[in-house]
C-alpha positions as a Markdown table, in Angstrom:
| # | Residue | x | y | z |
|---|---|---|---|---|
| 1 | Met | -10.2 | 59.8 | 20.8 |
| 2 | Gln | -11.4 | 59.1 | 24.3 |
| 3 | Glu | -13.7 | 62.2 | 24.2 |
| 4 | Lys | -15.3 | 60.8 | 21.0 |
| 5 | Ala | -16.0 | 57.5 | 22.7 |
| 6 | Gln | -17.5 | 59.3 | 25.7 |
| 7 | Glu | -19.7 | 61.5 | 23.4 |
| 8 | Lys | -20.9 | 58.3 | 21.6 |
| 9 | Lys | -21.7 | 56.6 | 24.9 |
| 10 | Asp | -23.7 | 59.7 | 26.2 |
| 11 | Ala | -25.5 | 60.3 | 22.9 |
| 12 | Pro | -29.3 | 59.5 | 23.1 |
| 13 | Leu | -30.2 | 56.1 | 21.6 |
| 14 | Arg | -32.3 | 55.9 | 18.4 |
| 15 | Ser | -35.9 | 55.0 | 19.1 |
| 16 | Asp | -35.5 | 51.4 | 17.9 |
| 17 | Ala | -32.3 | 50.9 | 19.9 |
| 18 | Gln | -34.1 | 52.4 | 23.0 |
| 19 | Arg | -37.0 | 49.9 | 22.5 |
| 20 | Asn | -34.6 | 47.0 | 22.2 |
| 21 | Arg | -32.8 | 48.1 | 25.4 |
| 22 | Glu | -36.1 | 48.5 | 27.3 |
| 23 | Arg | -37.3 | 45.1 | 26.0 |
| 24 | Ile | -34.1 | 43.4 | 27.1 |
| 25 | Leu | -34.5 | 45.0 | 30.6 |
| 26 | Glu | -38.1 | 43.9 | 30.8 |
| 27 | Val | -37.4 | 40.3 | 29.8 |
| 28 | Ala | -34.2 | 40.1 | 31.9 |
| 29 | Leu | -36.1 | 41.3 | 35.0 |
| 30 | Ala | -38.7 | 38.5 | 34.6 |
| 31 | Glu | -36.1 | 35.8 | 33.8 |
| 32 | Leu | -33.5 | 36.7 | 36.5 |
| 33 | Thr | -36.3 | 37.0 | 39.1 |
| 34 | Arg | -37.3 | 33.5 | 38.1 |
| 35 | Cys | -33.8 | 32.1 | 38.0 |
| 36 | Ala | -30.6 | 34.1 | 39.0 |
| 37 | Asp | -28.6 | 31.9 | 36.6 |
| 38 | Ala | -30.8 | 32.4 | 33.5 |
| 39 | Pro | -28.6 | 32.2 | 30.4 |
| 40 | Leu | -28.1 | 35.6 | 28.7 |
| 41 | Ser | -28.7 | 33.9 | 25.4 |
| 42 | Val | -32.2 | 32.9 | 26.6 |
| 43 | Ile | -32.9 | 36.5 | 27.7 |
| 44 | Ala | -31.7 | 37.8 | 24.3 |
| 45 | Lys | -33.9 | 35.3 | 22.4 |
| 46 | Lys | -37.0 | 36.1 | 24.5 |
| 47 | Ala | -36.4 | 39.8 | 24.1 |
| 48 | Gly | -36.3 | 39.3 | 20.3 |
| 49 | Val | -32.8 | 40.6 | 19.8 |
| 50 | Gly | -29.7 | 39.1 | 18.4 |
| 51 | Gln | -26.6 | 38.4 | 20.4 |
| 52 | Gly | -24.8 | 41.4 | 18.9 |
| 53 | Thr | -27.5 | 43.8 | 20.0 |
| 54 | Phe | -27.7 | 42.2 | 23.4 |
| 55 | Tyr | -24.0 | 42.4 | 24.1 |
| 56 | Arg | -23.7 | 46.0 | 22.6 |
| 57 | Asn | -26.2 | 47.0 | 25.3 |
| 58 | Phe | -25.0 | 44.7 | 28.1 |
| 59 | Pro | -21.4 | 43.4 | 27.7 |
| 60 | Asn | -21.8 | 40.9 | 30.6 |
| 61 | Arg | -24.2 | 39.7 | 33.3 |
| 62 | Glu | -23.0 | 42.2 | 35.9 |
| 63 | Ala | -23.8 | 45.1 | 33.6 |
| 64 | Leu | -27.3 | 43.7 | 32.9 |
| 65 | Val | -28.2 | 43.0 | 36.5 |
| 66 | Leu | -26.9 | 46.4 | 37.8 |
| 67 | Glu | -28.8 | 48.2 | 35.0 |
| 68 | Ile | -32.0 | 46.4 | 35.8 |
| 69 | Tyr | -31.6 | 47.5 | 39.4 |
| 70 | Arg | -30.7 | 51.1 | 38.5 |
| 71 | His | -33.5 | 51.3 | 36.0 |
| 72 | Glu | -36.2 | 50.0 | 38.4 |
| 73 | Ile | -35.0 | 52.4 | 41.1 |
| 74 | Gln | -35.1 | 55.3 | 38.7 |
| 75 | Gln | -38.6 | 54.4 | 37.4 |
| 76 | Val | -39.9 | 54.4 | 41.0 |
| 77 | Ala | -38.2 | 57.7 | 41.7 |
| 78 | Asp | -39.4 | 59.4 | 38.5 |
| 79 | Ser | -43.0 | 58.3 | 39.2 |
| 80 | Ala | -43.1 | 60.6 | 42.3 |
| 81 | Ala | -43.1 | 63.9 | 40.3 |
| 82 | Gln | -45.5 | 62.4 | 37.7 |
| 83 | Leu | -48.0 | 61.4 | 40.4 |
| 84 | Leu | -47.8 | 64.9 | 42.0 |
| 85 | Gln | -48.8 | 66.4 | 38.7 |
| 86 | Thr | -52.0 | 64.5 | 38.5 |
| 87 | Leu | -53.1 | 63.7 | 42.0 |
| 88 | Glu | -53.6 | 65.5 | 45.3 |
| 89 | Pro | -50.4 | 65.1 | 47.4 |
| 90 | Asp | -51.7 | 62.5 | 49.8 |
| 91 | Arg | -53.1 | 60.4 | 47.0 |
| 92 | Ala | -49.8 | 60.8 | 45.1 |
| 93 | Leu | -47.8 | 59.6 | 48.2 |
| 94 | Arg | -50.1 | 56.6 | 48.7 |
| 95 | Glu | -49.9 | 55.6 | 45.1 |
| 96 | Trp | -46.1 | 56.1 | 45.0 |
| 97 | Met | -45.9 | 53.7 | 48.0 |
| 98 | Asp | -47.6 | 51.1 | 45.8 |
| 99 | His | -45.0 | 51.7 | 43.1 |
| 100 | Leu | -42.3 | 51.3 | 45.8 |
| 101 | Ala | -43.9 | 48.0 | 47.0 |
| 102 | Arg | -43.9 | 46.6 | 43.5 |
| 103 | Phe | -40.2 | 47.5 | 43.2 |
| 104 | Ala | -39.5 | 45.9 | 46.6 |
| 105 | Met | -41.2 | 42.6 | 45.5 |
| 106 | Ala | -39.2 | 42.6 | 42.3 |
| 107 | Lys | -36.0 | 43.3 | 44.1 |
| 108 | Val | -36.6 | 40.4 | 46.5 |
| 109 | Gly | -37.0 | 38.1 | 43.5 |
| 110 | Leu | -33.9 | 39.6 | 41.9 |
| 111 | Ala | -31.8 | 39.4 | 45.1 |
| 112 | Asp | -29.9 | 36.2 | 44.1 |
| 113 | Ala | -28.8 | 37.7 | 40.8 |
| 114 | Ile | -27.8 | 41.0 | 42.5 |
| 115 | Gln | -25.9 | 39.1 | 45.2 |
| 116 | Gln | -24.0 | 37.0 | 42.6 |
| 117 | Val | -22.8 | 40.1 | 40.6 |
| 118 | Thr | -22.0 | 42.3 | 43.6 |
| 119 | Ser | -20.2 | 39.7 | 45.7 |
| 120 | Ala | -17.6 | 38.7 | 43.2 |
| 121 | Pro | -14.0 | 39.9 | 43.7 |
| 122 | Gly | -13.6 | 43.4 | 42.1 |
| 123 | Ala | -17.4 | 43.7 | 41.4 |
| 124 | Gln | -19.1 | 47.0 | 41.2 |
| 125 | Ala | -21.1 | 48.1 | 44.2 |
| 126 | Lys | -24.9 | 47.9 | 44.1 |
| 127 | Pro | -26.4 | 51.3 | 43.1 |
| 128 | Gly | -27.7 | 53.2 | 46.0 |
| 129 | Tyr | -31.2 | 54.3 | 47.0 |
| 130 | Ala | -30.6 | 58.0 | 46.7 |
| 131 | Pro | -33.2 | 58.5 | 43.9 |
| 132 | Val | -35.9 | 56.8 | 46.1 |
| 133 | Thr | -34.9 | 58.9 | 49.1 |
| 134 | Glu | -35.1 | 62.1 | 47.0 |
| 135 | Ala | -38.5 | 61.1 | 45.6 |
| 136 | Ala | -39.8 | 60.4 | 49.1 |
| 137 | Glu | -38.6 | 63.8 | 50.3 |
| 138 | Leu | -40.4 | 65.5 | 47.4 |
| 139 | Leu | -43.6 | 63.7 | 48.2 |
| 140 | Leu | -43.3 | 64.4 | 52.0 |
| 141 | Arg | -42.6 | 68.1 | 51.5 |
| 142 | Ala | -45.6 | 68.4 | 49.1 |
| 143 | Asn | -47.8 | 66.7 | 51.7 |
| 144 | Glu | -46.5 | 68.8 | 54.6 |
| 145 | Ala | -47.1 | 72.0 | 52.6 |
| 146 | Ala | -50.7 | 70.8 | 51.9 |
| 147 | Gly | -51.2 | 69.9 | 55.5 |
| 148 | Thr | -52.0 | 66.3 | 54.7 |
| 149 | Ile | -49.3 | 64.7 | 56.9 |
| 150 | Arg | -47.7 | 65.6 | 60.2 |
| 151 | Pro | -44.9 | 68.1 | 59.9 |
| 152 | Gly | -41.3 | 67.2 | 60.2 |
| 153 | Val | -41.3 | 63.6 | 58.8 |
| 154 | Thr | -38.0 | 63.0 | 57.0 |
| 155 | Ala | -37.3 | 60.7 | 54.1 |
| 156 | Asp | -35.2 | 58.6 | 56.5 |
| 157 | Asp | -38.1 | 58.3 | 58.9 |
| 158 | Phe | -40.4 | 57.3 | 56.1 |
| 159 | Ile | -38.0 | 54.7 | 54.7 |
| 160 | Leu | -37.6 | 53.1 | 58.2 |
| 161 | Ala | -41.4 | 53.1 | 58.6 |
| 162 | Ile | -42.0 | 51.2 | 55.4 |
| 163 | Gly | -39.0 | 48.8 | 56.0 |
| 164 | Gly | -41.5 | 45.9 | 56.5 |
| 165 | Leu | -41.9 | 45.8 | 52.7 |
| 166 | Trp | -38.6 | 44.0 | 52.5 |
| 167 | Gln | -39.8 | 41.3 | 54.8 |
| 168 | Val | -42.9 | 40.3 | 52.8 |
| 169 | Asp | -42.6 | 37.1 | 50.8 |
| 170 | Pro | -43.2 | 38.0 | 47.1 |
| 171 | Arg | -44.0 | 34.4 | 46.1 |
| 172 | Gly | -47.4 | 34.5 | 47.9 |
| 173 | Glu | -50.4 | 36.8 | 47.8 |
| 174 | Trp | -48.4 | 39.8 | 49.0 |
| 175 | Gln | -50.7 | 42.6 | 47.7 |
| 176 | Pro | -53.3 | 42.5 | 50.4 |
| 177 | Arg | -50.7 | 42.4 | 53.2 |
| 178 | Val | -48.6 | 45.2 | 51.7 |
| 179 | Ala | -51.7 | 47.3 | 51.1 |
| 180 | Arg | -52.6 | 47.0 | 54.9 |
| 181 | Leu | -49.0 | 47.8 | 55.9 |
| 182 | Leu | -48.9 | 50.9 | 53.7 |
| 183 | Asp | -52.4 | 52.0 | 54.8 |
| 184 | Leu | -51.1 | 51.8 | 58.4 |
| 185 | Val | -48.0 | 53.9 | 57.5 |
| 186 | Met | -50.3 | 56.4 | 55.7 |
| 187 | Asp | -52.6 | 56.7 | 58.8 |
| 188 | Gly | -49.6 | 57.3 | 60.9 |
| 189 | Leu | -48.3 | 60.1 | 58.6 |
| 190 | Arg | -51.8 | 61.7 | 58.7 |
| 191 | Ala | -52.0 | 61.7 | 62.5 |
| 192 | Gly | -51.3 | 65.3 | 63.7 |
| 193 | Ala | -51.5 | 66.8 | 60.2 |
| 194 | Arg | -52.6 | 70.5 | 60.4 |
| 195 | Gly | -55.2 | 70.0 | 57.7 |
| 196 | Arg | -57.1 | 67.3 | 59.6 |
């Protein structure tokens, strides 16, 4: 019986169910970024789904917030390989840094909601950054092989170097400041590259 329940849980969603789930996540990200206490009923209504559909996907606020966070991290991570398929390694890295910046700004806005659900007694831990670290490693190795960045830069080095992203206020005009910061990091990565 338990095996059947697990198989059903792991089965791919129908396309309409997948669209509903993605729409809920999109609306929830916007609403919870605006207000950490946004009612789940408002999110369901704005997503255009009924309460049953909403709660089938996300039985509680904790499940919704943690899935938004996991979903956003995974999208950023997945974009690394996609960018490498269509751009030169250094352009793919710089564009991926922009994706990461948008995630960082959304995460800052969502921080209150994440804090609420992860600080409650018995709450699940916040998902880790492993997918982002792995994506950074993929991009760094592609750039090192192409000679577009200095050799030996690790994903940990890179994450520390861009740590300033998490200090930028997302409520203002953050894009120009973040672009300058990421350009500085990119210039530093290029210094000493064998292809330069």
